[in-house]
N, C-alpha and C positions, 0 to 999 in steps of 0.2 A: 358620550363615546366620540371619542375625535374620529374625525374621516381623513385616513390616511393621504397626504399629498400625491395627485397624480403627475408625473413628470410626462411633460407633451413633449413627443419628438416629432419635428417637422417632417414631414414627407421630402423624400429626395427631390429636387427639381427635376424638373422634365425639361430635356433640351428642346428650345423651342425649332421650330422646322426651319432649314436654311431658306433664305431668300434670295441667293446666287449660287452658282457653283463653288465648292468649296472643298477642303480636307476634312476628312473625317476618320476615325480610327477603324482600321480593317475589321475589328470585330462587329462593327455595327452592320456590316454589309448581309444581307440574306442571303443565304447560299442557294436555296431552293429558287427564290424569284430570280437570281443570277441564270441560274441554269436554265430556269424557262425561259427567259429573255435571249440567252445566247440561241437557242434550239428556234425561237421564233425569229429572229433575224436570219437564220439560215433557210427558214420556211419562206420569209418574204423575197429573199433574194431570188429561191426556187422559183416564185411567181415569174421573174422576169425572165431570168436563167436557168433553165430553157424555156419555162413555160409559155411567157409572151411571144417569143420569137417563134417557138412552133404554133402557138394559136394563129397569130399573123401570117408567118410564113405559109401556112396551108391555104390560107384565103385569097392569095394573090396568084397571079398567072404564073405560069413557070419560068417566064423569062425574068422575073424580079424577085425572087424567093429569097436567094443569097443576099441582094442588097437589102430587103426587108430585115432580114437575120442580122446582117451585118449593122444596120444601123441600130438595132437593139444593144448589141455586144458593145458598139462603139459608145452608145449614151451610158450605159452602166459604167465602162471605164471613167468616161470622162468627167460623169455627174461625181463619181467618188470623189475625183481629185478635186473638183471645185468644192463639194463639201467639206473635203479636209482642209483645203485653203481658208474658206469663207464662209460657206453656206450656212455651216452649222452655228458659226457665231453670230450670224444674221438672225437666224430662227430661234434659236435656244438660249441666248443668254440675254440679261436684263439690258434695258435701254429705253425706249419709249414705248408707246403704244403702236408705233408702226415697224420699226426694227430693233435689232438686238444690235448694242455696241459694246460688245465683249472682246475687247482687241486681243485679250489675253487667251482668247480661245482661236485665235487664228492659225491655220497650220496645226491645229489640236493642241495648242499649247496648253499646259496646266492640267491634260489630263493625266495625270501624274499617279505612280503607284511607286511608294517608298516603303520596299521591303524591311530595311533596317528599322524605320521609325515606326511601321507598323500603320501606315496612312494611305488612305486612296482617296482620290477625286470624286465627287458624285455630283451630279446635277440636282437642284433644287425641285427638278420636275420629277425627278425619279430618286429620291435619297437613300433607298435600301439597295442599291443596284451601283457597280462600278461606272462613273460617266463613261468610260469608255466603250464599254456594253452599250448603254444608251444612246451614246452619240454613232455609232454603228447601227442600231435597231431604225434610227430615224434616218440613216444613209438609203437603207432599203426601200422608205416609201419615197425618198426623192428620186430615187432610180426609177421607180415603175410610174411613179408620176409623167416622168420627162419621156418614159419608153411609151407611155398609151399613145402619145401624140402621132407616133410614127404611122399610127392605123389610118389618121386623116389624109397623109401625105404621101402616099405609097405610090410608086411605078412613075413619079414624075419630079421630084424634088432632088435637086443636087445634094449629093452626099456630103460635100463640104459646107453646102448651105443649113443643112439639116444641124450638122455639128455646132456650126456658130450659133443659129436659132436659139438651138436648145441650151448650149452653154449660157447664153446670157440670159435666157428664160429662165434657167434654175435658180441663177442669181437675183434676178432684178423682179421676178413673179413668185416662183414657189417659195423661195426662203420667207419675204415677206408674210406672205400668206399664211406660212406655217406659224409665223410670230404671232401672227394676229390671234389665232384661233387658238394655239397650243401653249403658247408660253403665258403664265398667269398675267403677265403685265399686257399683252396684247390686247387692243381696244375691242375686238369682238369675243374675246374671253372674259372682259371686265363687263361686257353686257350682257354676259350669259347665253352665248349661243353655244349650243350642245353638237358636239363633233368628236365622237368616240373615236373614231380610227379614221377618218380622212374622207367624209362626204363632201364636204366643200373645198378641202385643201387639197385633197388628191382628185376625185372625181369631176367634180361641176368645175374645178379649176384647166383639167387635162380636158375636158370634153368642150369646154367654151374656145379653148387655144386649139384644138382641132377643127372645129367650126369654121373659127376666123382663118386658119391656114388654108382649107379647102377653098373658101371664098377668095381668098389673095392670090391663090396659084391656079385657080380656073380647074375645069373637070378635065381628066384624062381624055387621050386622044380616042373619038369613038364613044365615048362615055353614052348611054342612052340608045345607043343606034346599032351597038352589036352588043354579044355576049360576052362577059367577062369571067371565064371558066376558072374557079378556083384549082390549085393546082394538087393538093391533096388534102380533102376533110378529114382523113385520118390523123394527119399531123394537127389540124385543128382541134379535134377530139382528146388528143394526147396532151395538148396545150391547155384546154380547158380542164381535164381532170388533174394537171399540175397547180393551176391556178385555186382551184376548189380547196384542194390539199392545203396547199402554201397560205389560203385567207384564212386558217385556223392561227396560223401566227401573226397575220395581219391584225383581225381583229381580237383575237384572245389576247393576244400579246400586249395589244393596248392598255389592258388592265395594269401593264407594269408589275405583274406579280403573279404567284402562282396561287390563287385563293379561288373563292367562290365565285367572284365577279368574272374571272377568266374562265371559269367553267361555264357558267351561264353563257357569256359571249360565243363559246364555241357552240352551245348547244343551237341558240338562235340563228347564228351563221348557217349551220347547215339546213335548220327548217328554211331558212329564208330562200336559200339557194335551190332546195329541193321543189320549193313552193314556185318559184321563178320559172323553173324548167318546165314544170306542168303547164303554168299558166300560158305561157309564150306557146308550148305545143299547141294546146287545145285552141288558141286564138290562131294560130296557122291552121289549123285542122279545117275550123271552121270557114276562116275565109279563103283559104287556097284548095281544101278538099283533102290535103294529105299533110301529116307532119314531116319535117325534117331532122337530120342530125346537128345541121348548121343551127337552127331554130332552137333544139334543144340545150345546145351549148352556148348559145346566145342567152336563153331564158336564163339558164343557171348563173351566168355571170350578171346580168340583171338582177337576180335577186341576192347575189354577193353585193352587187355595189349598193343598193338600197339599203341592206342592213347596216352597212358601215358606219354610218355614223351614230345609228341606234343601237350598235351592238351591247353596250355597258349601261343602257338604260331602258331595255323594254323585255317585256316576259316573252317567253315562247309564242303564246297565243298571239301577241299583238305582231312576233317575226313570220308567222304565218301570213297575216295580213299582208304585211309589208310584201312579202316574197311576192304572193298573187296580184297585188296593185301594181309592182315594180315590172314583172314578166309581160302584163298587157300594156301597160304603157311603154316600155321599152319596144316592144313589138311594133307599136304604131309609132313610136320614135325613127324608126328604122326603115318604116316602109312610107307609112301615109305624111306624115311629118316631113320626114326627107323630102319626097316630093314637093312638097308644098314650099321647102325652104330652098328648092334648087340647088344643092349646094353638092359636089362630089366628096363628101366626106366617106371615102373610099369603104372603109371598116367599119363602120357606124360608131366612131369614137364619142360625138355627141349623141346621138340615138341612143347608146347604152348607158355609157358612162356620164354624160352629162344629164341626160333626163333619168337615170337611174339616181344620180346623185342629187339632182332638186328633189324627186319624190321621197327619196329616204330624208333629207334633210328638213324638210317640211312634215313628215309624218312622224319624224321623232318628237317635234314641238308637239304633236297631237297626241301620242302615246306613250312619252317617257313617264316611267312609272316611281314615284317616288319612294317606293318601299325598296326598289331593286337599288337605287344610286343616291339615295338622298336628296336629289334634284328634282325641279319642276321643270317642264318643258313649256314653252311657249311659241305657237305659231309665227306669231307676229315678230317676235326675236328672231327666230329661224330665218324668215323672210328676208329680214335686214343683211342676216349675212350673207344668203345666197344673192341677194340683189348687189352687195357689195364686192363679192369674189367674180360676178358675172362681168360686172362694169370693169372691175381692174384688170381682170384676164385679159378681157376683150380689147381694151383700149391699150394695154402696155404690149400683146402679141401683135396688133396692128403696127406700133412703134419699132418693136424689134426685128419685125420682117422687114420693114422699110430699112432699118440699117442694114440688115442681112444682107439686103437686095444690093445695096450701096456697095458692100464690102466684096461681095462675090457671085449676084445676082441670083435668084433664086430656083428656076425651073430649067431642067434639060432642053436641048433642042428636039426638033421634032425626030430626026433620024437616031438621034439618041432614045427616045422614048419608043420609037418602032423595033428598035433594035432589042431594046429592054434594059433596065439597070444594071443585070448582072454584069453583061458584057460593056456597056457603054462607061459604068462609074468603076467596074473592078477588074475587067478582064477574065472573069469566071463563068463558069455556066454549070447547070445540074447536070450535065449528061443525057445520057438517052433514056 
């Protein structure tokens, strides 16, 4: 009996994923992912405005509250324009292992939406959402990283100097480090360094820069000799709450999809924050004999910081461990280690973000679960990433502070510091 011939039909070719920003059919965009990423972008911006402004503003003395808040607002606006001009192109376009060389993305060139042709630009890093959305999501990371540095220099740095320094830093430090870690061609990405949402790019980077700034500027007048009473810890608690809520966009948004990994990232973020708050509270209770609201707020931030690099790679049980270790380590970083370093890191940028980022990066190497993400962590590789960011951020921060000092000087004079930066820098005050 003859066997009928079978016609073999070739499967339709699956388009290869893009290796650089490109135009694709609008129909290829995932609407759910896009909606989630737009929501995440708003949540991360909420972390800075008003979250971080309130968090920091409540901790400084009354005479410098408005200057602290103005610093955060001005940085948000300035970094946005610098990201638009060139920061995004440096960080997220292909080039070499060190920086992106996508001149077509300067001034957001190429972020096209062609309604008549049914085409839209996408990034090769996030091909299922419009590139306009992805660039804005990453902009909010650039904003909060730069704004975190404010906590190390409050009450003594010239407002003009802060803007000069942060402007240079966002282009010459933040954008290259983001390229190293998050652009597929970056040298740390090629090495296999895991940083889901910014342990190295955001927290270690800002923490080391803050420590360098504290050393170069020197301590505030009266530091260690007189009490520096916070203006309003209620504001700090409100800011911490906004940071906690916004962090869901920070970490779950870094999945760049509305999927199971994003859901898990949200869950582990909340668990780590809770564990960090309780661990710091208990540590403070044992050492000082009483817990504090400021300690609880600082502990939850410590847990959030440490889970950031691990959020898309670990299980909930691992997140619990990360939060506990981070809460205790950052409590030590903001107390014992701070005294050992003898640096007036005013609001503990290094003690919480630097130490928390290092703890999180290394524990990601230990606890990354291959069934969650398909990748395996290596503590040695993570250590290389930590050391690279520490050295680059530290050395470049010293250089950029020197440049800033040549341009406008760094520190206000004694009379201006005594009067407070609200009056001396802005001619404003909090009122009665």
